[in-house]
PLY file of the C-alpha trace (Angstrom):
ply
format ascii 1.0
element vertex 362
property float x
property float y
property float z
element edge 361
property int vertex1
property int vertex2
end_header
-40.34 -19.02 6.70
-37.42 -17.06 8.14
-37.56 -13.28 8.04
-34.85 -10.65 8.38
-35.74 -10.49 12.06
-35.62 -14.23 12.80
-32.75 -15.62 14.91
-30.05 -17.73 13.26
-27.69 -20.37 14.63
-24.27 -19.48 13.21
-21.36 -21.52 14.48
-21.35 -21.36 18.26
-23.52 -18.23 18.31
-27.22 -17.47 18.07
-27.70 -14.29 16.07
-30.73 -12.24 17.09
-31.56 -11.41 13.46
-30.36 -12.08 9.92
-29.14 -8.57 9.09
-25.34 -8.71 9.24
-22.89 -5.84 8.91
-20.45 -6.00 6.00
-16.73 -5.50 6.54
-16.35 -1.84 5.59
-13.14 0.08 4.89
-13.29 3.28 6.98
-9.60 4.26 7.48
-9.88 5.58 11.03
-6.91 3.82 12.69
-4.11 6.26 11.76
-0.52 5.14 11.22
-0.42 2.88 14.27
-3.30 0.65 13.17
-4.62 0.76 16.73
-8.42 0.92 17.14
-9.48 3.97 19.10
-12.44 5.37 21.01
-13.99 6.08 17.61
-13.95 2.38 16.74
-15.52 1.46 20.08
-18.41 3.80 19.49
-18.82 3.00 15.78
-19.06 -0.76 16.20
-21.09 -0.74 19.40
-23.60 1.67 17.83
-24.30 -1.01 15.21
-24.42 -3.98 17.57
-28.14 -4.53 16.98
-27.20 -6.16 13.67
-27.21 -9.93 14.10
-23.50 -10.09 13.31
-21.00 -7.23 13.10
-17.92 -7.89 10.93
-15.03 -5.47 11.26
-13.15 -3.70 8.53
-10.42 -5.73 6.85
-7.62 -5.93 9.44
-4.00 -6.59 8.54
-2.27 -9.59 10.15
1.31 -8.43 9.50
3.05 -5.11 8.85
4.11 -6.30 5.38
0.54 -6.43 4.06
-1.28 -3.24 5.04
-3.48 -2.21 2.11
-4.44 1.40 2.80
-3.73 4.25 5.24
-5.72 4.21 8.44
-6.28 0.46 8.27
-6.54 -1.26 11.64
-4.18 -4.14 12.44
-4.03 -7.18 14.69
-0.25 -7.56 14.74
0.87 -6.46 18.19
-0.27 -6.11 21.78
-1.31 -2.48 21.42
-3.60 -3.24 18.49
-5.01 -6.28 20.30
-5.71 -4.15 23.37
-7.60 -1.68 21.19
-9.70 -4.47 19.74
-10.39 -5.83 23.23
-12.02 -2.52 24.12
-14.05 -2.61 20.91
-15.20 -6.18 21.63
-16.14 -5.27 25.19
-18.30 -2.37 23.96
-20.01 -4.53 21.33
-20.71 -7.24 23.90
-22.07 -4.68 26.35
-24.53 -3.74 23.60
-25.48 -7.44 23.18
-23.68 -7.82 19.86
-21.60 -10.53 18.18
-18.31 -9.35 16.64
-16.17 -11.11 14.02
-12.92 -9.65 12.72
-12.15 -9.77 9.01
-8.47 -10.61 8.48
-6.93 -9.62 5.15
-3.57 -9.54 3.41
-3.43 -6.63 0.93
-1.31 -8.47 -1.62
-0.46 -6.39 -4.69
-2.79 -3.55 -3.59
-0.20 -2.46 -1.04
2.66 0.01 -1.53
6.11 0.55 0.07
4.72 3.79 1.54
2.34 1.69 3.63
4.70 -1.07 4.71
7.86 0.70 5.81
9.53 0.54 2.41
8.96 -3.18 1.83
7.83 -4.41 -1.58
4.22 -5.50 -1.99
3.90 -9.28 -2.34
1.60 -11.27 -4.60
1.27 -14.63 -6.35
2.99 -13.22 -9.45
4.99 -10.09 -10.26
2.03 -8.38 -11.95
0.70 -4.97 -10.98
-3.03 -4.43 -11.28
-2.83 -1.23 -13.32
-4.55 1.16 -10.94
-3.73 3.63 -8.19
-3.27 2.99 -4.51
-3.49 5.33 -1.56
-0.56 5.56 0.80
0.23 7.81 3.72
1.79 10.19 1.19
-1.33 10.32 -1.00
-2.49 8.69 -4.21
0.14 6.93 -6.30
0.53 4.33 -9.01
0.31 0.71 -7.92
3.80 -0.81 -7.92
4.81 -4.11 -9.45
4.78 -6.56 -6.53
7.30 -9.28 -5.95
6.18 -12.86 -6.48
6.10 -14.86 -3.27
8.37 -17.89 -3.31
6.72 -21.20 -2.47
8.85 -21.51 0.65
7.41 -18.20 1.92
3.81 -19.33 1.84
3.90 -21.09 5.22
4.75 -17.67 6.64
1.57 -16.24 5.09
-0.43 -19.09 6.63
1.17 -18.48 10.01
0.36 -14.75 9.85
-3.33 -15.53 9.43
-3.21 -18.16 12.16
-1.46 -15.87 14.64
-3.82 -13.00 13.85
-6.85 -15.22 14.46
-5.46 -16.35 17.81
-4.67 -12.76 18.79
-8.19 -11.68 17.86
-9.85 -14.42 19.91
-7.56 -13.75 22.86
-8.62 -10.09 22.63
-12.25 -11.08 23.10
-13.45 -10.96 19.48
-16.04 -13.70 18.86
-14.67 -15.04 15.59
-12.84 -14.20 12.37
-13.73 -13.86 8.70
-10.94 -14.74 6.27
-10.88 -12.22 3.41
-10.68 -14.21 0.17
-12.28 -11.50 -1.98
-12.06 -8.07 -3.64
-8.65 -8.42 -5.25
-6.55 -8.95 -2.13
-3.91 -11.65 -1.73
-6.01 -14.81 -1.35
-8.33 -13.71 -4.15
-5.27 -13.01 -6.29
-4.17 -16.62 -5.83
-7.61 -17.83 -6.95
-7.80 -15.65 -10.09
-5.99 -16.94 -13.20
-5.11 -13.46 -14.51
-3.39 -12.53 -11.23
-1.84 -15.92 -10.56
0.46 -16.99 -13.38
2.67 -19.29 -11.35
3.96 -22.57 -12.73
4.48 -24.33 -9.40
2.06 -26.21 -7.13
0.31 -22.92 -6.26
-0.62 -21.90 -9.79
-2.12 -23.16 -13.01
-4.95 -25.58 -12.27
-7.94 -24.60 -10.12
-6.76 -26.98 -7.41
-3.34 -25.36 -7.33
-4.81 -21.86 -7.26
-6.96 -22.59 -4.24
-4.20 -24.44 -2.41
-3.01 -21.43 -0.36
-6.53 -20.30 0.64
-7.28 -23.85 1.79
-4.07 -23.92 3.85
-5.02 -20.61 5.49
-8.58 -21.71 6.26
-7.43 -25.03 7.74
-4.78 -23.34 9.87
-7.24 -20.82 11.29
-9.80 -23.56 11.98
-7.13 -25.61 13.74
-6.22 -22.60 15.86
-9.62 -21.28 16.97
-12.27 -23.81 15.91
-14.44 -23.92 12.79
-17.49 -22.62 14.65
-15.73 -19.25 14.98
-14.56 -18.99 11.35
-16.17 -17.51 8.23
-14.78 -16.89 4.73
-15.61 -14.08 2.30
-15.65 -14.68 -1.49
-16.43 -12.39 -4.45
-16.38 -14.61 -7.57
-16.61 -12.70 -10.86
-16.08 -9.38 -9.08
-13.98 -7.28 -11.48
-12.05 -5.19 -8.98
-8.44 -4.12 -8.45
-7.33 -5.84 -11.63
-9.04 -9.17 -11.01
-10.77 -10.69 -14.04
-12.91 -13.80 -13.54
-15.14 -14.29 -16.58
-15.05 -18.05 -17.13
-17.92 -19.55 -15.15
-16.69 -23.12 -15.57
-13.32 -22.13 -14.14
-14.98 -20.33 -11.22
-17.10 -23.38 -10.41
-13.98 -25.54 -10.57
-11.93 -23.14 -8.45
-14.39 -21.88 -5.85
-16.43 -25.07 -5.94
-13.32 -27.19 -5.51
-12.24 -25.16 -2.49
-15.74 -25.31 -0.98
-15.84 -29.08 -1.47
-12.43 -29.39 0.18
-13.38 -27.36 3.26
-16.97 -28.65 3.60
-15.98 -31.29 6.20
-14.64 -28.51 8.44
-18.16 -27.18 9.16
-17.28 -23.48 9.09
-19.65 -21.05 10.79
-20.40 -19.37 7.47
-19.39 -18.50 3.94
-20.13 -14.94 2.76
-20.60 -14.17 -0.92
-20.43 -10.79 -2.65
-22.11 -10.98 -6.07
-24.51 -8.84 -8.07
-26.76 -11.80 -8.92
-27.56 -13.73 -5.72
-30.23 -15.67 -7.58
-27.94 -16.73 -10.44
-26.70 -20.22 -11.15
-23.09 -19.50 -10.14
-23.92 -18.36 -6.62
-26.63 -20.95 -6.07
-24.18 -23.69 -7.12
-21.41 -22.41 -4.87
-23.73 -21.67 -1.96
-25.16 -25.16 -2.06
-21.65 -26.57 -1.92
-20.96 -24.39 1.12
-24.15 -25.60 2.84
-23.74 -29.25 1.87
-23.08 -30.36 5.45
-26.13 -28.59 6.88
-24.01 -26.62 9.35
-22.26 -23.87 7.41
-24.50 -20.87 6.78
-24.46 -18.64 3.70
-24.40 -14.85 4.01
-25.24 -12.87 0.86
-24.14 -9.38 -0.23
-25.78 -8.30 -3.50
-23.25 -5.77 -4.73
-20.26 -3.53 -4.12
-20.85 0.21 -3.87
-24.63 -0.18 -3.97
-27.27 0.49 -1.34
-29.21 -2.56 -0.15
-32.85 -1.76 0.47
-35.09 -3.72 2.82
-36.85 -5.10 -0.26
-33.50 -6.23 -1.71
-32.62 -7.93 1.56
-35.98 -9.69 1.78
-35.66 -10.98 -1.80
-32.20 -12.38 -1.02
-33.39 -14.10 2.12
-36.22 -15.75 0.19
-33.60 -17.64 -1.85
-33.26 -21.21 -0.67
-29.46 -20.98 -0.51
-29.27 -17.78 1.61
-29.42 -17.77 5.43
-28.67 -14.10 6.16
-27.98 -10.86 4.30
-24.91 -8.64 4.41
-25.53 -4.89 4.49
-22.97 -2.09 4.11
-23.92 1.50 3.40
-27.31 1.37 5.06
-25.60 0.34 8.30
-23.03 3.10 7.94
-25.83 5.68 7.84
-28.29 3.94 10.17
-26.72 2.46 13.30
-30.21 1.25 14.29
-31.06 -0.10 10.84
-32.67 -3.29 12.15
-35.20 -1.31 14.16
-35.86 1.09 11.28
-36.49 -1.77 8.85
-38.64 -3.70 11.29
-40.80 -0.69 12.18
-40.84 0.94 8.75
-39.07 4.08 9.97
-37.42 6.75 7.83
-33.77 6.16 6.95
-30.70 8.40 7.07
-28.85 8.72 3.76
-25.17 7.65 3.65
-22.77 10.52 2.93
-20.16 8.98 0.65
-17.75 11.92 0.87
-17.08 11.02 4.53
-16.43 7.30 4.07
-12.61 7.46 4.05
-11.67 10.87 5.45
-11.08 10.05 9.11
-12.59 11.63 12.20
-16.05 11.55 13.72
-18.00 13.04 10.83
-19.81 10.39 8.84
-18.54 7.73 11.24
-20.16 8.00 14.67
-22.47 11.00 14.21
-25.33 9.42 12.25
-28.36 9.72 14.55
-30.51 6.86 15.77
-34.23 7.25 15.32
-35.91 9.35 18.01
-39.48 8.56 18.85
0 1
1 2
2 3
3 4
4 5
5 6
6 7
7 8
8 9
9 10
10 11
11 12
12 13
13 14
14 15
15 16
16 17
17 18
18 19
19 20
20 21
21 22
22 23
23 24
24 25
25 26
26 27
27 28
28 29
29 30
30 31
31 32
32 33
33 34
34 35
35 36
36 37
37 38
38 39
39 40
40 41
41 42
42 43
43 44
44 45
45 46
46 47
47 48
48 49
49 50
50 51
51 52
52 53
53 54
54 55
55 56
56 57
57 58
58 59
59 60
60 61
61 62
62 63
63 64
64 65
65 66
66 67
67 68
68 69
69 70
70 71
71 72
72 73
73 74
74 75
75 76
76 77
77 78
78 79
79 80
80 81
81 82
82 83
83 84
84 85
85 86
86 87
87 88
88 89
89 90
90 91
91 92
92 93
93 94
94 95
95 96
96 97
97 98
98 99
99 100
100 101
101 102
102 103
103 104
104 105
105 106
106 107
107 108
108 109
109 110
110 111
111 112
112 113
113 114
114 115
115 116
116 117
117 118
118 119
119 120
120 121
121 122
122 123
123 124
124 125
125 126
126 127
127 128
128 129
129 130
130 131
131 132
132 133
133 134
134 135
135 136
136 137
137 138
138 139
139 140
140 141
141 142
142 143
143 144
144 145
145 146
146 147
147 148
148 149
149 150
150 151
151 152
152 153
153 154
154 155
155 156
156 157
157 158
158 159
159 160
160 161
161 162
162 163
163 164
164 165
165 166
166 167
167 168
168 169
169 170
170 171
171 172
172 173
173 174
174 175
175 176
176 177
177 178
178 179
179 180
180 181
181 182
182 183
183 184
184 185
185 186
186 187
187 188
188 189
189 190
190 191
191 192
192 193
193 194
194 195
195 196
196 197
197 198
198 199
199 200
200 201
201 202
202 203
203 204
204 205
205 206
206 207
207 208
208 209
209 210
210 211
211 212
212 213
213 214
214 215
215 216
216 217
217 218
218 219
219 220
220 221
221 222
222 223
223 224
224 225
225 226
226 227
227 228
228 229
229 230
230 231
231 232
232 233
233 234
234 235
235 236
236 237
237 238
238 239
239 240
240 241
241 242
242 243
243 244
244 245
245 246
246 247
247 248
248 249
249 250
250 251
251 252
252 253
253 254
254 255
255 256
256 257
257 258
258 259
259 260
260 261
261 262
262 263
263 264
264 265
265 266
266 267
267 268
268 269
269 270
270 271
271 272
272 273
273 274
274 275
275 276
276 277
277 278
278 279
279 280
280 281
281 282
282 283
283 284
284 285
285 286
286 287
287 288
288 289
289 290
290 291
291 292
292 293
293 294
294 295
295 296
296 297
297 298
298 299
299 300
300 301
301 302
302 303
303 304
304 305
305 306
306 307
307 308
308 309
309 310
310 311
311 312
312 313
313 314
314 315
315 316
316 317
317 318
318 319
319 320
320 321
321 322
322 323
323 324
324 325
325 326
326 327
327 328
328 329
329 330
330 331
331 332
332 333
333 334
334 335
335 336
336 337
337 338
338 339
339 340
340 341
341 342
342 343
343 344
344 345
345 346
346 347
347 348
348 349
349 350
350 351
351 352
352 353
353 354
354 355
355 356
356 357
357 358
358 359
359 360
360 361
């Protein structure tokens, strides 16, 4: 039976263990979106995780979701990521970049005065953080159908730029209330064209994005992140039959592609919804399933072991414990004491709470 410390074949890579690092918003890239020396140290410190997935990275200036978010739009940002990738590889790590479009969670303050874009002109009723501080989420503009190939191309170009910068692969962010998740969710997508209404129409754009990225860089370097039933940023998914039809339909459609992995965020990894969807993802015997058991919670070693015991889970996704413990894999394997994550430093910028958590001495 596989353990947390067993290797895993994932796409074209062999992971040295099954503890993978979640994509974590840390807001350290300033206004330029260029990764810095801080990013190099932060990610390379955590390279002992089997797979390191970056923070959500914006593929175009029109879809930044929060201040300090890193981008993969231009040569300067790509050069910054090349240095990060080099440091992670020097530490014997595997690095995937999560690519995300902020959708209606964005704000003109973040995107040079442009209007946030979404499937429908519906705000999500919360607050967003811009460079000028906290403010009410604006009503986005509904994307016209003829604009959607541009969205697809932004993801494709970002994936190519990431691979050319030396990153090992990409994770498409189809979760947590951002654009692709908005298209999937019936309360955020109220379109009456071929991209709204039925489950098949609602997953049409995500499928187009996934296929384009696979065509560009190869399926064995592509993962996708989903968070079905995650009530966040205005998303409401409470009809299990609809979720099986929507997510299951998309997973059936992309199964022949043989993606490297599908990553799920859900509070009940053992539940029928996730087991059904995960088995669809793994139907071809190639695609692996990564499991994250909650948002804003701390995953213990015992939690991770229980998840990995599930027949439909191949590896676990860990967030806060890897923020606080760069050498978490060693600490778990040897039963060592853990650092506690300091939540007040998660989004404030600078070194504190980012690269100054100590590794275990002794």
